[in-house]
KOLNUDO-803794 format. One record per atom (N, C-alpha, C): y, x, z. Coordinates in pm, whole numbers, plus 32768, in hexadecimal, padded with zeros to 4 digits. Layout:
N
YXZ...
END
This chain:
290
434AC1440F224301C1C00ED94367C2230F0042FCC2A40EE2432CC31C0F304359C3790E8D439EC3EA0EA34378C44C0E1043B0C4A10E1C4326C51A0DDE431DC58A0E174310C5EA0DA24348C6750DB34362C6CE0D3F432AC7400D7D42B4C77B0D2B42A0C80F0D4542C4C85A0CD64340C8A30CF84396C8F40C8D4330C9720C8342FFC9AF0C1842C9CA410C29430ECA8B0BA442EFCAFD0BB7432BCB620B4D4318CB360ABB429CCAFF0AB8423BCAE50A224294CA460A18427ACA0F0A57425FC95A0A57428BC92E0AC442C6C8B40A9442F8C8600B174295C7E90B194232C7CF0B7B4220C7310B9A425CC6E50BDB4275C6470BBD42CEC5F40BC24254C5870BEE423CC55A0C684209C4CF0C894260C4810CCE421DC3F70CF24258C3860D0C41C5C36B0D5F41D1C3410DD14165C3230E464190C2C20EB14114C29F0F274119C2730F854123C2C810024146C29A10714152C2E310E040E0C33111264056C2DD10DB4004C32F11073FC5C39A10AB4041C3C3107B4009C4370FE73FDFC3F60F923FAAC38C0F853F75C36D0EE83F9CC3630E693F95C3B30E1E3FE4C3D30D853FCEC35B0D464064C3040D0E404CC2980C9D405CC2BC0C2D40AEC3350C3840D9C3540B8D40EEC4000B8F40E7C4390B33411AC4B00B38411AC4FB0AA24169C5730A8C4187C5A40A2841AAC6140A3A4199C65909D841ADC71209C4421BC726096B428EC78C099342F5C79609554316C8310943431FC86208E6431BC90008C24399C94309254382C99309574404C9D709AB443DCA3A093844B4C9E708F1450FCA4C08AF45B8CA5C08EB45EFCA3908CA4699CA2A090246ABC9BD093D470AC9E009BD4718C9640A0A472FC90309B74790C90E096B47DCC865091E4769C81408F54715C88F08974698C849086D4639C809089245FBC85809094587C813097145B9C7BC09BA4629C7C509E34672C7420A394697C6E60A2E4691C6C8099946CFC65C09674664C5F6093D45CBC66409214538C601093D452AC60A09A54514C63609EF4523C5F80A914571C58F0ABF45EEC5840AA64635C5100AC745FCC4A30A6F45E7C4C409EF45B2C43C099E4542C40D09C844E2C4460A104468C4430A4B4478C3B40AAD44B4C3ED0B2744D8C3780B7F4529C3250B8E459AC30D0B0245ECC2960AF345B1C22D0AE74530C22D0ACA44DFC1AE0AB044A8C1770B3444CAC1C20B90445CC18C0C0244BAC1920C76449DC1280CCF4525C1020D4E44D0C15A0DA54501C1CD0DB344A8C2350E174525C2450EAE44F1C2240F014527C2230F89453CC2B10FB14514C3230FB6453BC3AA0FBC44EFC4140F42450FC49B0F4844EFC4F80F0744A9C5660F55444BC5900F3C441FC62F0F774408C6690F124441C6F50F154443C76F0ED4440DC7D90EE143A5C8100EB04357C87A0EC5439AC9040E9143F2C95F0E7F4403C99B0E2543F9CA2E0E0C43D6CA650DD243DDCB2A0DA3443ECB390DF34449CBB30E1944ABCC090E4B44DFCC830E364546CCB30E94455FCC9D0F0945C9CC290EFD45D1CBEA0F5F4608CB5B0F85466CCB680FF946CCCB38100B4727CB25109646DFCA7F10D046AACA92114B466ACA3111BB469ACA2311D94713CA6A121A476BCA57129847D3C9F9128A47BFC98A12E04806C8ED12D648B0C8FC12B948C6C97B132F4931C9A413574985CA1212EA495ECA3F129A498CCAA6123849D0CA4211EA4A16CA8C11934A79CA4E11274A1CCA49109049C7CAA310A54985CA93103A48E3CA5A104648E0C9F610B1486BC9B310BD483AC971103947E2C9791041479FC91C0FB447A6C96E0F3A47CEC9F20F0A47E3CA3B0EBB4742CAAB0EB54731CAA30E2B46EECB1F0DFB4721CBA20E0846FFCBE00E5B4751CC7E0E56473ACCF70E064711CD380E3746F7CDE70DD6464DCDF50D9E464CCD720D5645F3CD580D1745E3CDB10C90455ECDF00C434558CE3D0BD94581CE060B6F4571CD6D0B5B4574CD150B02463ACD070B0B465ECD5E0AB146E9CD840AAD4712CCE60A8D4727CCAB0A484752CC220A244768CBD60A9D470ACBCF0B0F46F5CB6E0B784730CBDC0BDD4798CC150BD147CDCC800C4E481BCC0E0C7E482ECC250CDA48A5CBAD0D5148B9CB200CF6483ACAF50CD44852CA6A0C95484ECA120D274891C9B20D1248ABC92B0D9E4840C8C70D8847AFC8CA0DA04748C89E0D77475FC8190DF14775C80D0E4E4790C7910E844821C7290E79487CC77C0E8648CFC7430E1648DCC6DA0D8C4877C7410D364869C70A0CC84830C68B0CF347C0C6880D394758C5FA0D4547D8C5950D9A47F8C5CD0E20485DC5470E4648D4C52F0DE048ECC5750D97496EC52F0D1E4926C4DE0CBC488AC5050C8C487EC4700C5C4845C4050CC5480CC4120D1347C4C3C00D634803C3CF0E00482AC3560E214877C3390EB4481BC2FF0F064794C3710F294732C36D0F7A471AC3DF0FE246B1C3E1106E46C0C457109D4684C4E1103C466AC540104C464EC5AC100045EFC62710764578C62210864526C692109E453BC70F10794542C78E108E4548C81310484504C886109244ABC89C105E4440C9381097442DC995100643E3C9D0104D4374CA3F0FD04318C9FE0FAF42DBC9FF0F2E426DC9C90EED41F2C9F50F5541EECA730F66417DCAA50FDA4199CA4A10504226CA2210934209C9EF110741E5C94E10F6420DC93410774201C871105F414EC885104B4118C8ED10024069C90B0FE04036C90E10624061C94710D64020C9641162401EC8B1118940A0C89011A740CCC7FC11DF405CC7B111A34025C79B11253FDBC76A10F33F48C76511223F40C7E0110D3EABC811115F3E8BC7FF11E53EF5C7F7122D3EF1C7DF12C33EC9C74C12C63F22C6FE12A23F14C67A12903EA4C61612763E8EC66211F63E27C60F118E3DA9C66411603DABC6E311873D55C74511243CE1C795116E3CF4C7F411583C73C86611A63CB8C87F12183D1DC86D126D3D31C88612ED3D5CC812131E3D42C7A712EA3D4DC72113393D25C72713C93D65C70014383D37C71014BD3D61C76D14DE3D8EC7D714D73D93C84E14DE3E3AC83A151C3E75C89515673F15C88F156C3F40C922154A3EE0C99315123EFCC9EF14C13EE7C9FC14623F26CA6213E03EB5CA6213873F3ACACF133F3EECCAF612BA3F4FCB6412703F10CB3411EE3F76CB3011953F59CB0D11163FB6CB7A10BA3F1FCB9E105F3F63CC180FD03F6DCC090F843FC8CC140F313F97CBFF0EB53FA1CC8F0E573F46CC960DE83F61CD3C0DCB3F66CCDB0D263FB4CCE00CD83FCECCB50C2C403DCD1C0C1340ABCCEE0BDB4128CD470B864177CD8D0BDB4159CD620C50417ACD9A0CEB4125CD880D504137CDBD0DDB40DCCDC30E32415ACD9F0EAA410ECD250EFC418ACCF60F5E411DCCAE0FA5413BCCB9103740E7CC6310B84165CC0910E3411DCB85112A415DCB4C11A5410ACB49121E4158CB1C125D40D9CB0E12D04106CA9D132240BBCA4D137E40E0C9D813D540A6CA36147A411CCA4014B840C0CA6D154540F7C9E9159A4089C9E515E6407BC975166A40B4C913163B40AEC8BD15A940D5C86A15824118C85415364169C8C8150B4212C8E114D1420DC92114724250C9151411427AC99E13A342E0CA0313E9428ECA7313B842D5CAE713FC4346CB1A13B943D0CB2813F54449CB2813D04495CB6F141C44CBCBF213F44541CC19146245C6CC3D141645EFCCC014194654CCA213A34651CC80132F45EBCC7B131745BDCC5612824516CC30127344EDCC2311FE447ECBD312144431CC4A11DD439ACC67120C434FCD0C11F74353CD14117B433BCD96117F432BCDD810C642CACE4510F3423CCE1110DD41C1CE4E11054196CEB4108241D2CE85100B419FCEBA0FAB41CBCF5D0F854229CF450FC64271CFE00F97424FD04F101F4208D02D107241EDD09210DB418CD1171085419AD16A10D2413DD20E106E40C5D22010A7408BD23910493FF5D25A10763FC9D2CF102D3F5FD2EB107A3F45D387105E3EEDD37A0FBA3F2CD3DC0F523F07D3F80EC73E61D4360EF43E2CD4020E953D73D43B0EA63DBBD4CB0E4C3D1BD5440E6C3D64D5A20E2E3D43D5820D973D07D5390D413CF2D5430CD53D4BD4FA0C523DA9D4C30CC83E22D44C0C7B3E8ED4A10C663ECAD4CB0BF03F3AD5020BCF3FA8D4D60B973F81D42E0B823FECD3DD0B344067D3EC0BAD40B8D3DC0B87412BD3D10BAF4169D3800C0F4173D2FA0BBF417FD27C0C1141D7D2280BD141C9D1930BFB4201D15C0B82429DD1130BE34287D1280C2F4303D0C80C944395D1130C5A4414D0AD0C1D4481D0D50C1B44B8D12A0C814494D0FE0D0544F9D1130D5844B3D1AA0DCC4424D1B30DBF43E8D1F10E07436CD24F0DD74355D2340D5D42EFD2800D054252D2450D15422AD29E0D99419CD29F0DBE419DD2570E3E41D5D1D50E5E41AFD19A0EE54140D1480EB14126D0F00EF74096D0AA0EF240ACD0440E7C4102D00A0E5A4133CFB00DD34134D01F0D494178D0A20D5E4166D0E50D0440E6D12F0CF2409ED1150D1B3FF6D17E0D003F93D0F40CF43FBFD0700D233F5ED0170D2B3F7ACF940CEE3FD4CF6C0CB33FCFCEFA0C863FD4CEFA0BE53FB9CE750BB43F98CE720B313FD4CEDC0AC2404ACEED0AC64092CF2B0A634065CFB50A874053D00D0AF74036D0930AF33FB6D08A0AF23F4BD02D0AFF3EA8D0470AAB3EC6D04E0A183F03CFFA09D33F03CFF009643F65D06F091E3FAFD098095B3FF1D12D09553F9CD195094B3F60D1A609C43EFED23E09E73E91D20E09783E58D1B009663DDED1BF09163DFDD19B089D3E5BD14B08413E54D15907E93E36D0BC07AE3DFDD06407FE3DD9CFD107D83E0ACF8F08633DF5CF0808293DFDCE9508853D8DCE8908F13DB5CE6C097A3D24CE5A09BA3CABCE2109933CE0CDA209693C83CD5C09283C30CD7B08DD3C4ACDEC08A93C09CE39081A3BA8CEB508643BDBCEA408EA3B9FCF4B09183B4BCF0A09813AF2CEBA09743AB8CE5A09D53A4DCE9409E83A14CEDE09673983CF2C098039A5CFC309C63A13CFF209AA3A33D08209EE3A27D0910A7839C6D0C00AC739B3D0D20B553A37D1220BB43A28D1870B553AA6D1DF0B9C3B18D1A40B7C3B55D1400B3E3BC0D0DA0B5F3BC0D0BB0BE63B5AD0820C0B3B5ED0000C633B38D0530D033B29D0DB0D0E3B18D1170D443B67D1710D973BF8D1760D493C5BD1B60D353CA6D13F0D5A3CAED0D90D3D3CDBD0500D653CD0D0480E063C2BD0330E143C3AD0400ECC3C3AD0910F053C37D0F20EE93C83D14D0F203D16D1540F7D3D46D1320EE83DF7D1160F373DF5D0B50F7A3DC6D0310F433DC7CFAB0F9A3D83CFDC10413D3CD00C10513CE8D01D10CE3D69D049114D3D98D0C3110B3DDCD12111423E7ED09A11943E7DD06F11273EE6CFFB11603EB2CFAB11A03E5FCF6111893E0FCF1211C93DFCCF3C12683DE3CFDA127F3DEBCFFA130E3E47D01413563ED7CFF7131A3F37D012136E3F6FCF8613923F54CF2313263F95CEB6134B3F09CE6713B93ECBCE9C13DE3E44CE4914223E8BCE9B14D33E89CF2914C23EC2CF7F15243F32CF4E15663FA0CF1714E7402CCEE21524403CCE5C15663FD7CE1214FC3FEFCD8515293F82CD3015603F11CD62154A3E9CCD28155F3E60CCAA15413E5FCC8D14AB3E6ACBF914A23DCCCBAF14A73DCBCB4014C73D2CCB1314CD3D12CB1514483D62CADF13F73CFCCAFE137A3D41CB2E12E53D22CB7E12A83D57CBAD12073D30CB8911A13DA5CB3A116C3D8ACB0210CA3DEBCB5510653D7ECBA410063DB8CBDB0F993D9DCB840F1D3E0FCB680F073E1FCB030E7C3E6CCB590E003EA6CB310D9C3EF6CB5C0D373E73CB970CA33EACCB990C3F3E43CBC10BAB3DE3CC460BD63E22CC8C0C1E3DC9CCFD0C213D44CCE40C7D3D60CC9E0CF33CEFCC790D443C9ECC260D113CA8CBE90C813C54CBA00C2A3BD0CC0D0C263BDBCC570BFA3B9DCCEA0BF03B31CCE80C7E3ADBCC8D0C993A98CC870D193A5DCD170D463A2ACD6F0CD539DCCDF50CEA3A4ACE450D503AB5CE360D673AF9CE620DC53AFBCE580E333AAACDEC0E4A3AA4CD920F033A3ACE300F3639DCCE5A0EFA3978CEA30F3239A6CF3E0F5D3A07CF450F0C3A3FCFED0EF73A98CFD70FB23AF6CF6D0FAB3B55CF580FFE3B0DCF48108D3A9ACF0A10883A44CF0510FD3A00CF7A114A39D1CFD710C839AAD04C10FF3A1DD0BB111A3A82D0B310F23AFCD11F10F23B34D0FB118E3B3AD05F11993B92D03612073B40D075129C3AC7D070129A3A53D07F13133A4DD121132A3A53D15D12AF3A5DD20612C33AD8D20E12FC3B5AD1D812D23BDFD1E812FE3C13D1F7139C3BC5D16813B33BF2D156143F3B76D1C314A33AF5D1B8145E3AABD21A14953A74D1DD15303A63D14415343A38D12E15BD3A80D118161C3B1DD14216153BB9D134165B3B98D0A916AC3BB0D03216433B98CFB516513B17CF9A162D3AEDCF6616C83A2CCF1016BE3A59CE8816BC3A66CE5616543A5CCDBB167539FFCD9915F039A8CD2D162A3959CCF215A83973CCF215283A0CCCAA15223A3CCC7814CA3A56CCF1145A3A69CD9914723A5DCE07146039A5CE401430397FCE26148F38F8CEAD14A738B6CE54144A3880CDDC147C3812CD6C14413824CCFD13D738B4CCCD13D638C1CC59138E392CCC7213633980CD0712F739CDCCED12D939DDCCC012253955CC6C12033982CC3611A739ACCB9F11BE39AECB52123039D2CAE5126D3A79CB1A12763A9FCB8312BA3B12CBC012DE3B7CCBCC12693B6DCBEE120C3BB5CC1E11AC3B59CBE011313BD3CB8E10EC3B93CB3010A13BDECAD6100C3BD9CAA80FC73C04CAA80F4B3C6CC9EA0F8C3CB1C9D10F373D16C94B0F873CABC8E30F623CB3C8880FDF3C64C80D0FC53CADC7C50F9A3D36C7AF0F743D67C7760F1E3D67C7850E7C3D39C7F60E5B3D27C8560DDF3DB6C8630DA43DDFC82B0D0D3E5DC85C0CE03EB4C7F90D393EC5C7890D7C3EFFC70F0DAC3F4AC7630E403F1DC7CB0E673F5DC7E50EFD3FD7C7EA0EDA400AC8240E7640C2C8460E9640F7C7BD0E8B40E7C7450E1E411CC6E60DE64105C6910E924074C67B0EC4405EC6200F3240B8C6500FB140EAC6D00FD34124C6DE102741CEC6C8100E41EDC6E60FA54279C6DB0F4D428BC6200F784219C5D30F5E4243C52E0F834261C536103941F9C57E107D4210C59F11144284C5A4113442CEC62410D54339C65B11014395C5C010F943A1C572109943E1C517107843DDC4BD10E64340C49D1124435DC44A1194439CC48711FD4390C4DD123243D6C53312BC4451C4FC129044ABC5261223452FC51A120B453DC4861205450DC41611D0451AC39C120B450EC375128F44C1C3B412F744ACC39C1370452EC3CA13AF4567C440138845EEC47313C04659C44013B7
END
């Protein structure tokens, strides 16, 4: 039996499951302060004989195993979690191998193994919710260099009609600052779910997301792009993304995935809301194997 933790900015999802990704039990815990949230996380796993635990965490995090702060959440906007030793907290509670990566990398692993990108050796998973992040699988491996990717903080060109200053505490009007859930709410005065019928909201959202996808496609050339997160449950965004992306690429990249089959190339998660937690279980499997 394996354990998985999908640590999000709003909630933690904890689950126990099997090596094939089957989830046997799961719970959701509000993300408050580390002492409170972690006590509930540890309490959940105490009743199970887990052989390894995988963590897919909001970031930024330190994923360099040679670093003295490996396993830490680092410069997160959630101030209570800054410099929190996440992996160490789990290892102190349970003497088992621990896998550690970003929540979006975990989701990418879940989708390429069991979801919408199954059978491919390349995919990009992007979440648009409380924040914006992306995880990438390149030649069958999670993309990682000196750190993990932070694609949600790239800059995009501002729409001429958009005078909103941006929500990101670090960069103001980066992609996350202009297009994440809190930015939508602050710009328009209501949560996204209450704006479902306002076309101008989703036209603008599609405009910004398409710009980001253009950059990701030109740099990484993924074989599948998966868009998850709470904002992307507003399915009316997808046609605006397709339209804007085609205009931006302007036939420079001439592959059927873009020209004729874009609806099958840029898709919702095959695992639905379970992509992140399934990927976390797979991180546990990897840790056990290592």
